[in-house]
Backbone as CSV, one residue per row, in Angstrom:
resi,resn,N_x,N_y,N_z,CA_x,CA_y,CA_z,C_x,C_y,C_z
1,MET,27.531,-69.843,32.638,26.624,-69.702,33.749,25.857,-68.389,33.580
2,ALA,24.549,-68.456,33.731,23.696,-67.281,33.591,23.794,-66.410,34.842
3,GLN,23.833,-65.099,34.613,23.860,-64.168,35.733,22.445,-63.938,36.228
4,ILE,22.283,-63.894,37.530,20.986,-63.589,38.126,20.910,-62.084,38.290
5,GLN,19.855,-61.511,37.728,19.685,-60.066,37.833,18.675,-59.750,38.921
6,THR,19.028,-58.774,39.732,18.127,-58.323,40.774,17.046,-57.461,40.138
7,PRO,15.772,-57.720,40.463,14.720,-56.887,39.879,14.866,-55.430,40.341
8,VAL,14.599,-54.518,39.434,14.672,-53.088,39.743,13.404,-52.699,40.492
9,ARG,13.597,-52.032,41.623,12.437,-51.535,42.377,11.771,-50.427,41.590
10,GLN,10.479,-50.433,41.582,9.711,-49.387,40.925,8.926,-48.600,41.967
11,VAL,8.909,-47.304,41.830,8.064,-46.475,42.675,6.662,-46.526,42.081
12,THR,5.671,-46.748,42.948,4.273,-46.820,42.531,3.459,-45.792,43.316
13,ALA,2.197,-45.666,42.963,1.297,-44.800,43.731,1.223,-45.279,45.184
14,ASP,1.282,-46.590,45.400,1.276,-47.116,46.769,2.532,-46.694,47.530
15,THR,3.662,-46.623,46.841,4.899,-46.146,47.469,4.715,-44.716,47.950
16,LEU,4.150,-43.865,47.087,3.938,-42.464,47.464,2.929,-42.344,48.599
17,ALA,1.923,-43.213,48.628,0.957,-43.213,49.731,1.660,-43.591,51.037
18,ALA,2.561,-44.569,50.993,3.311,-44.964,52.186,4.245,-43.832,52.638
19,PHE,4.840,-43.133,51.686,5.687,-41.975,51.989,4.850,-40.905,52.701
20,SER,3.662,-40.657,52.200,2.752,-39.695,52.824,2.363,-40.133,54.231
21,ASP,2.107,-41.419,54.404,1.771,-41.942,55.739,2.908,-41.667,56.720
22,ALA,4.155,-41.822,56.269,5.302,-41.551,57.136,5.348,-40.066,57.516
23,PHE,4.985,-39.184,56.585,4.899,-37.756,56.918,3.865,-37.542,58.008
24,ASN,2.717,-38.175,57.873,1.651,-37.970,58.852,1.983,-38.567,60.216
25,ARG,2.909,-39.526,60.264,3.397,-40.060,61.547,4.550,-39.214,62.091
26,HIS,5.011,-38.250,61.284,6.179,-37.422,61.624,7.399,-38.317,61.853
27,ASP,7.572,-39.292,60.977,8.612,-40.305,61.108,9.737,-40.032,60.102
28,ALA,10.668,-39.165,60.482,11.763,-38.775,59.589,12.636,-39.966,59.216
29,GLU,12.838,-40.885,60.138,13.657,-42.063,59.839,13.029,-42.880,58.710
30,ALA,11.731,-43.116,58.792,11.039,-43.860,57.731,11.080,-43.087,56.414
31,LEU,10.912,-41.779,56.457,10.931,-40.974,55.235,12.239,-41.145,54.479
32,MET,13.340,-41.194,55.210,14.646,-41.288,54.565,14.843,-42.621,53.849
33,THR,14.114,-43.668,54.253,14.245,-44.962,53.571,13.675,-44.923,52.164
34,PHE,12.871,-43.926,51.855,12.273,-43.776,50.528,13.164,-42.961,49.587
35,MET,14.233,-42.346,50.115,14.979,-41.352,49.349,16.409,-41.797,49.055
36,THR,16.942,-41.317,47.920,18.330,-41.603,47.554,19.276,-40.866,48.506
37,ASP,20.510,-41.323,48.587,21.499,-40.667,49.449,21.744,-39.220,49.036
38,ASP,21.670,-38.946,47.734,21.930,-37.598,47.220,20.633,-36.849,46.888
39,CYS,19.573,-37.191,47.598,18.254,-36.612,47.306,18.272,-35.089,47.362
40,VAL,17.287,-34.503,46.678,17.083,-33.054,46.677,15.648,-32.797,47.102
41,PHE,15.481,-31.890,48.060,14.152,-31.462,48.500,14.068,-29.964,48.310
42,ASP,13.127,-29.532,47.469,12.847,-28.109,47.288,11.589,-27.782,48.080
43,ALA,11.754,-27.040,49.182,10.632,-26.663,50.040,9.757,-25.634,49.330
44,ALA,8.510,-25.556,49.758,7.537,-24.659,49.120,7.926,-23.191,49.261
45,GLY,8.553,-22.820,50.347,8.894,-21.420,50.570,10.390,-21.194,50.580
46,GLY,10.757,-19.973,50.339,12.165,-19.618,50.397,12.499,-18.520,49.425
47,PRO,13.722,-18.016,49.481,14.110,-16.844,48.709,14.414,-17.112,47.240
48,GLU,14.622,-18.359,46.876,15.003,-18.683,45.503,13.784,-19.027,44.661
49,VAL,13.951,-19.065,43.352,12.861,-19.406,42.446,12.308,-20.801,42.754
50,PHE,13.149,-21.695,43.297,12.738,-23.048,43.642,12.359,-23.182,45.112
51,GLY,12.275,-22.092,45.855,11.989,-22.117,47.288,13.294,-22.186,48.049
52,THR,13.413,-23.163,48.944,14.652,-23.433,49.649,15.058,-24.863,49.314
53,ARG,16.296,-25.058,48.916,16.763,-26.378,48.473,17.615,-27.031,49.561
54,PHE,17.334,-28.297,49.802,18.101,-29.128,50.726,18.651,-30.300,49.922
55,VAL,19.943,-30.571,50.049,20.589,-31.622,49.261,21.194,-32.663,50.200
56,GLY,20.894,-33.928,49.938,21.398,-35.041,50.739,20.442,-35.420,51.847
57,LYS,20.618,-36.637,52.327,19.703,-37.157,53.349,19.744,-36.367,54.650
58,ALA,20.921,-35.980,55.105,21.019,-35.275,56.389,20.288,-33.935,56.333
59,ALA,20.518,-33.167,55.286,19.861,-31.857,55.153,18.359,-32.014,54.950
60,THR,17.962,-32.992,54.154,16.535,-33.215,53.893,15.830,-33.661,55.164
61,ARG,16.432,-34.580,55.884,15.845,-35.045,57.148,15.673,-33.872,58.117
62,ALA,16.696,-33.029,58.240,16.619,-31.873,59.131,15.490,-30.934,58.710
63,ALA,15.303,-30.752,57.414,14.219,-29.895,56.925,12.855,-30.486,57.286
64,PHE,12.705,-31.803,57.093,11.429,-32.457,57.453,11.177,-32.339,58.958
65,GLU,12.212,-32.575,59.761,12.059,-32.484,61.216,11.708,-31.066,61.657
66,ALA,12.228,-30.062,60.954,11.897,-28.667,61.273,10.417,-28.397,61.023
67,VAL,9.867,-28.980,59.965,8.424,-28.828,59.701,7.630,-29.436,60.847
68,PHE,8.021,-30.639,61.300,7.296,-31.311,62.378,7.374,-30.515,63.682
69,LYS,8.497,-29.833,63.908,8.643,-29.005,65.110,7.828,-27.719,64.981
70,THR,7.845,-27.128,63.788,7.136,-25.868,63.562,5.622,-26.066,63.553
71,PHE,5.184,-27.204,63.021,3.758,-27.551,62.966,3.570,-28.901,63.669
72,PRO,3.476,-28.910,65.007,3.430,-30.176,65.744,2.260,-31.080,65.356
73,ASP,1.202,-30.508,64.806,0.044,-31.320,64.386,-0.069,-31.383,62.856
74,ALA,1.029,-31.159,62.160,1.022,-31.160,60.689,0.397,-32.440,60.142
75,HIS,-0.451,-32.258,59.123,-1.107,-33.406,58.499,-1.303,-33.126,57.012
76,TRP,-1.010,-34.134,56.202,-1.216,-34.069,54.760,-2.333,-35.045,54.434
77,GLY,-3.548,-34.522,54.246,-4.720,-35.375,54.043,-5.216,-35.354,52.610
78,ASN,-6.245,-36.142,52.374,-6.892,-36.244,51.058,-5.887,-36.575,49.963
79,GLY,-4.931,-37.430,50.277,-3.854,-37.738,49.338,-4.327,-38.443,48.082
80,ARG,-3.781,-37.993,46.970,-3.949,-38.659,45.669,-2.563,-38.732,45.057
81,HIS,-2.194,-39.923,44.596,-0.819,-40.165,44.168,-0.812,-40.787,42.773
82,TYR,0.124,-40.314,41.950,0.232,-40.763,40.565,1.699,-40.988,40.217
83,VAL,1.958,-42.020,39.446,3.312,-42.290,38.971,3.254,-42.611,37.487
84,ILE,4.132,-41.955,36.735,4.307,-42.256,35.312,5.809,-42.372,35.084
85,GLY,6.261,-43.595,34.918,7.688,-43.820,34.691,8.523,-43.361,35.863
86,GLU,9.460,-42.460,35.613,10.387,-41.980,36.633,9.953,-40.659,37.260
87,ARG,8.662,-40.344,37.131,8.124,-39.116,37.735,6.816,-39.425,38.448
88,GLY,6.476,-38.595,39.421,5.237,-38.803,40.154,4.717,-37.503,40.737
89,VAL,3.466,-37.569,41.187,2.783,-36.426,41.789,1.994,-36.921,42.999
90,SER,2.043,-36.174,44.070,1.141,-36.375,45.203,0.395,-35.072,45.433
91,GLU,-0.918,-35.166,45.505,-1.765,-34.016,45.842,-2.241,-34.204,47.268
92,TRP,-2.385,-33.094,48.018,-2.775,-33.216,49.407,-3.363,-31.903,49.927
93,LEU,-3.987,-32.000,51.091,-4.465,-30.837,51.828,-3.643,-30.763,53.106
94,PHE,-2.823,-29.723,53.206,-1.989,-29.544,54.388,-2.763,-28.785,55.441
95,THR,-2.771,-29.315,56.664,-3.364,-28.615,57.799,-2.368,-28.662,58.948
96,GLY,-2.356,-27.596,59.727,-1.475,-27.585,60.882,-1.577,-26.288,61.654
97,THR,-1.172,-26.368,62.903,-1.110,-25.207,63.774,0.359,-24.874,63.998
98,HIS,0.745,-23.667,63.610,2.126,-23.211,63.760,2.464,-23.094,65.245
99,ALA,3.715,-23.273,65.594,4.159,-23.154,66.983,3.813,-21.786,67.576
100,GLU,3.667,-20.757,66.727,3.284,-19.419,67.196,1.782,-19.280,67.420
101,GLY,1.005,-20.323,67.057,-0.425,-20.327,67.370,-1.375,-20.111,66.207
102,TRP,-0.888,-19.742,65.031,-1.788,-19.563,63.895,-1.958,-20.878,63.151
103,ARG,-3.051,-20.975,62.411,-3.414,-22.224,61.740,-3.368,-22.049,60.226
104,ILE,-3.071,-23.145,59.531,-3.070,-23.151,58.071,-3.875,-24.341,57.568
105,GLU,-4.557,-24.114,56.471,-5.221,-25.169,55.708,-5.063,-24.760,54.246
106,ALA,-4.310,-25.549,53.487,-4.019,-25.165,52.109,-3.743,-26.404,51.267
107,GLU,-4.237,-26.368,50.030,-3.947,-27.446,49.088,-2.506,-27.333,48.602
108,GLY,-1.942,-28.480,48.245,-0.593,-28.483,47.718,-0.309,-29.767,46.973
109,CYS,0.895,-29.827,46.449,1.317,-31.040,45.747,2.826,-31.156,45.812
110,ASP,3.293,-32.368,45.591,4.714,-32.641,45.444,4.929,-33.201,44.051
111,LEU,5.983,-32.741,43.403,6.422,-33.312,42.137,7.685,-34.107,42.434
112,PHE,7.724,-35.344,41.978,8.827,-36.249,42.289,9.580,-36.678,41.042
113,GLU,10.868,-36.962,41.245,11.687,-37.661,40.251,12.279,-38.864,40.971
114,PHE,12.274,-40.022,40.292,12.737,-41.266,40.898,14.003,-41.768,40.222
115,ARG,14.782,-42.498,41.004,15.973,-43.171,40.479,16.183,-44.446,41.277
116,ASP,16.352,-45.550,40.590,16.627,-46.839,41.231,15.582,-47.197,42.287
117,GLY,14.321,-46.873,42.005,13.238,-47.237,42.909,13.106,-46.374,44.142
118,LEU,13.803,-45.235,44.161,13.750,-44.320,45.303,13.432,-42.909,44.825
119,ILE,13.059,-42.053,45.758,12.801,-40.647,45.451,14.140,-39.918,45.404
120,ALA,14.456,-39.349,44.245,15.686,-38.576,44.089,15.423,-37.084,44.273
121,VAL,14.236,-36.626,43.855,13.880,-35.208,43.946,12.438,-35.091,44.419
122,LYS,12.215,-34.196,45.385,10.866,-33.873,45.882,10.736,-32.364,45.851
123,ARG,9.822,-31.880,45.031,9.557,-30.440,44.941,8.169,-30.171,45.504
124,ALA,8.086,-29.380,46.560,6.819,-29.101,47.239,6.236,-27.770,46.770
125,PHE,4.923,-27.769,46.582,4.176,-26.567,46.203,2.936,-26.498,47.081
126,ARG,2.636,-25.292,47.589,1.461,-25.136,48.449,0.844,-23.775,48.201
127,LYS,-0.481,-23.734,48.252,-1.194,-22.460,48.130,-0.769,-21.536,49.259
128,GLU,-0.620,-20.278,48.957,-0.278,-19.268,49.953,-1.579,-18.636,50.446
129,ARG,-1.819,-18.733,51.745,-3.026,-18.174,52.314,-2.692,-17.295,53.510
130,PRO,-3.539,-16.320,53.804,-3.301,-15.507,55.009,-3.349,-16.379,56.262
131,LYS,-2.607,-15.983,57.277,-2.599,-16.723,58.538,-3.994,-16.659,59.160
132,GLN,-4.402,-17.796,59.718,-5.686,-17.884,60.413,-5.413,-18.035,61.901
133,ASN,-5.955,-17.128,62.697,-5.775,-17.232,64.143,-6.631,-18.361,64.686
134,VAL,-6.108,-19.028,65.680,-6.824,-20.168,66.280,-7.727,-19.682,67.373
């Protein structure tokens, strides 16, 4: 008897666009459906060479939710998404007003690593700009 093999999910540019859409909806629950249980998120800022690292879905979700709280109008626009094999890139323009009242507009990108059709690693990079008063 022949074994039926389940097709392997592939991450595509459309997958990354949908992931970005979930960010713009501030939908942490939806974001986690794109990520492996042992995912790693390296935030753009932090004391380490890699920024600040969050490991696992619970820590990553909390980090994403903190961004949404800190920047209630956070938006990642002008998205361009690329996938080559098990790696991908999303380019975007981040805009938002910090809870303290200052505004940011800066280009950035995410570098991704995929496993089993999900995001295993997300590394965020963003231009550093002086705070803009609103």
